[in-house]
C-alpha positions in Angstrom: -30.4 20.1 13.3 -32.2 17.9 11.1 -34.5 15.2 12.5 -34.6 11.5 11.2 -36.7 11.3 7.8 -40.0 11.5 7.7 -40.9 8.8 5.7 -40.2 6.0 8.1 -43.0 2.9 8.1 -45.5 2.5 10.7 -44.2 -1.3 12.7 -46.4 -4.3 13.2 -46.2 -5.2 16.5 -43.7 -7.6 17.4 -45.2 -9.8 20.1 -42.0 -10.7 21.6 -38.6 -8.9 23.6 -36.7 -8.3 20.7 -33.9 -8.6 23.2 -34.4 -11.7 25.2 -37.2 -13.1 23.4 -39.6 -13.5 26.3 -43.4 -13.7 25.6 -45.3 -14.3 28.5 -44.1 -11.1 29.9 -45.8 -7.8 29.6 -44.5 -6.0 26.6 -44.1 -2.2 25.9 -43.3 -0.4 22.9 -40.1 0.5 22.2 -38.2 3.6 20.8 -35.6 2.3 18.1 -34.1 6.0 18.6 -34.4 7.7 21.7 -37.4 10.5 21.9 -35.2 12.7 23.0 -32.8 12.5 19.6 -36.0 13.3 17.8 -36.4 9.5 17.5 -40.1 8.7 16.0 -40.2 5.0 15.5 -41.7 2.9 17.7 -41.9 -1.0 17.6 -45.1 -2.1 19.4 -45.1 -4.9 22.1 -41.4 -5.3 21.6 -39.4 -4.5 25.2 -39.9 -6.5 28.4 -39.6 -4.4 31.5 -36.6 -5.8 32.7 -34.8 -5.1 29.1 -36.0 -1.8 29.4 -35.0 -0.9 32.4 -31.3 -2.1 31.7 -31.4 -0.2 28.4 -32.5 2.8 30.3 -30.5 2.7 33.6 -27.1 1.4 31.7 -27.2 3.0 28.4 -29.8 6.0 27.7 -30.0 7.8 31.0 -25.7 8.2 31.4 -25.8 9.2 27.5 -29.0 11.1 27.3 -28.1 13.1 30.8 -24.9 12.8 30.3 -22.0 12.9 27.7 -25.4 14.1 25.3 -26.9 16.7 27.5 -25.3 19.5 26.3 -26.0 18.9 22.5 -29.5 18.0 22.9 -29.9 21.5 25.1 -27.9 23.1 22.4 -30.4 22.0 19.9 -33.3 22.5 21.7 -34.1 18.4 21.1 -37.2 17.0 22.8 -38.1 15.8 26.2 -40.4 13.7 28.0 -40.7 16.1 30.8 -42.8 19.1 29.0 -44.1 20.5 32.3 -40.5 20.6 33.6 -38.5 24.0 32.9 -35.7 23.0 30.7 -32.1 23.7 32.1 -31.0 27.6 31.4 -27.3 26.5 32.6 -24.6 23.9 32.1 -21.9 22.8 34.2 -18.3 23.3 32.6 -15.3 21.8 33.9 -12.1 23.9 34.7 -8.5 22.7 35.4 -5.3 24.7 36.7 -1.8 23.4 35.2 -1.6 21.8 38.6 -4.5 19.4 37.8 -7.1 21.3 40.3 -10.8 20.9 38.9 -13.4 23.3 39.9 -16.7 23.7 38.2 -18.5 26.6 37.3 -22.6 27.4 36.3 -22.3 29.0 33.0 -25.5 30.0 30.8 -26.6 27.5 28.0 -25.6 29.8 25.0 -22.0 30.5 26.5 -21.3 27.0 27.2 -19.0 24.9 24.7 -21.1 21.9 23.3 -19.4 19.1 21.7 -20.7 16.2 19.4 -18.5 13.2 19.3 -18.0 9.7 18.0 -15.5 7.0 17.4 -13.0 6.0 14.6 -13.5 2.6 13.9 -12.2 -0.2 11.8 -14.5 -2.9 9.8 -16.2 -4.4 11.7 -14.6 -8.1 12.7 -17.6 -10.3 11.6 -16.9 -8.4 7.8 -13.3 -8.6 8.1 -12.6 -12.2 9.4 -11.1 -10.7 12.9 -11.7 -13.2 16.1 -14.9 -12.3 17.9 -12.7 -11.5 21.3 -10.1 -9.0 19.9 -8.5 -5.7 21.2 -9.0 -2.7 19.0 -7.7 0.6 19.2 -10.6 3.0 19.4 -9.9 6.8 18.4 -12.6 9.1 19.9 -13.5 12.3 17.8 -15.0 15.2 19.3 -16.4 18.7 17.4 -16.9 21.6 19.1 -20.4 23.1 17.5 -19.8 26.6 19.0 -16.4 27.5 18.4 -16.8 31.1 19.3 -18.3 30.4 22.4 -15.5 28.4 23.3 -12.9 30.6 22.4 -14.7 33.3 24.8 -15.2 30.9 27.5 -11.4 29.7 27.3 -10.2 33.6 27.5 -12.7 34.0 30.4 -10.9 30.9 32.3 -7.8 32.9 32.8 -5.0 30.5 32.6 -7.4 27.4 33.4 -7.9 24.8 30.6 -11.4 23.7 29.6 -12.2 20.0 30.4 -13.8 18.1 27.5 -17.0 16.2 27.6 -16.5 12.3 29.3 -17.5 10.3 26.9 -18.9 6.5 28.3 -17.5 4.4 25.2 -19.2 1.2 26.5 -22.2 2.6 26.6 -22.5 4.9 23.3 -20.9 1.5 21.2 -24.5 -0.3 22.9 -26.6 2.6 22.1 -25.4 2.1 18.5 -25.6 -1.4 18.9 -29.8 -0.7 20.1 -30.7 1.2 17.4 -29.2 -0.8 15.0 -31.2 -4.1 16.6 -34.4 -2.3 16.6 -34.0 -1.0 12.6 -33.2 -4.6 11.7 -36.3 -6.2 13.5 -38.6 -3.6 11.8 -37.5 -3.7 8.5 -36.2 -7.7 7.9 -38.6 -8.8 10.9 -38.3 -10.8 13.9 -37.5 -14.5 12.4 -35.3 -13.4 9.5 -31.9 -13.5 10.9 -29.6 -14.6 14.4 -29.6 -12.0 16.7 -25.9 -11.1 17.6 -26.5 -7.4 19.3 -28.7 -8.2 22.1 -25.7 -9.6 24.2 -23.8 -6.4 23.5 -26.8 -4.3 24.3 -27.5 -5.9 27.7 -24.3 -6.6 28.7 -24.5 -10.1 28.8 -22.6 -13.4 27.2 -24.4 -14.8 24.1 -25.2 -18.7 24.7 -22.9 -20.4 22.6 -20.4 -17.6 21.4 -17.1 -16.5 22.6 -17.2 -15.0 26.1 -16.2 -10.8 26.2 -17.5 -10.5 22.3 -16.1 -7.4 21.3 -18.4 -4.6 20.2 -16.0 -4.3 17.3 -16.6 -7.3 16.0 -20.0 -6.3 14.8 -19.5 -2.3 14.9 -17.3 -1.1 12.8 -16.7 1.7 9.7 -18.9 2.1 7.0 -16.8 1.1 3.9 -19.8 0.7 1.2 -19.1 2.9 -1.7 -21.9 5.0 -1.5 -21.9 8.1 1.3 -25.5 8.7 1.4 -25.3 10.5 4.4 -22.9 13.2 4.5 -24.6 16.5 4.8 -27.9 14.6 7.0 -27.6 15.0 10.8 -29.1 11.8 11.9 -29.7 9.0 8.6 -29.6 5.0 9.2 -30.4 2.7 6.4 -31.0 -1.1 6.5 -28.5 -2.8 3.7 -28.8 -6.8 3.6 -25.2 -8.0 2.4 -24.2 -11.2 0.1 -21.6 -12.5 2.8 -20.3 -16.6 2.1 -23.3 -18.5 1.0 -25.9 -16.2 2.6 -27.0 -13.2 3.5 -25.9 -10.9 6.7 -28.1 -8.1 7.7 -26.7 -4.7 8.9 -27.7 -1.1 9.3 -25.8 2.0 8.4 -26.2 4.7 10.8 -24.8 8.1 11.3 -25.4 10.8 14.2 -24.1 14.6 13.7 -22.9 14.1 9.9 -23.1 18.2 10.0 -19.9 18.0 11.8 -18.5 15.4 10.3 -18.8 12.4 12.3 -18.4 8.7 11.4 -20.5 6.8 9.8 -20.8 3.1 11.2 -21.5 -0.3 9.7 -23.2 -2.5 12.3 -24.1 -6.1 11.8 -27.2 -7.0 13.2 -26.6 -10.9 12.3 -26.7 -13.6 9.8 -29.7 -14.6 7.9 -31.5 -17.6 9.4 -30.1 -20.0 6.9 -26.5 -18.4 7.2 -24.6 -19.1 10.3 -21.0 -18.0 10.5 
């Protein structure tokens, strides 16, 4: 598994929470990408405890210890619990034709492991769609160890292997969190209107439409260049001309080796451009 590039810059302290804007609270350093996915870039003094707790409890823990746990263990990705032995076994759910499920414990190297993503249209912001919309989102999953999965299926003796359960909303908020932090680092905290924090925190943005769809800001990377094909983890800051100004976007791809989708995520318009 190839980690993020080594040439990411050191960012200056932000001195405010990049999610809620608080200055008076105690601020902590914020990993742009979670440490457990090889995240090394940090925004110093960039997150208050309240926002950090929401992100950890509602986004990162459900993913890092849930949908992404097996792939992290499979590739021996880093963990903060260095003094605690890593799990040697993983739960696998089997289902009979009658729908009865049972869970068995199998060694990590014998467990089916998947990566996943979502096929999305172009972000509604860039395509001119309304903020509140119903968009069909198709999930994609790729097995990283097909020979092991075939052996596991054979051993199940008529029972079906149940694929991983994906928390789509947590994953979209996770993508938004990475894109927002990366934009703050490269463009500056005052360079753009912060459109992603309400999605990240699960709150309604003041003065915006209620329940703004995640697909209004997160969508398919339609840009003609395809720089991330062979890389596992890559992102790039891309300011785009939009209307009479600039909109700040992030190109992001996770698990590119397995053909997972690339996303183009709108962080927000430049301060001189309001849309």
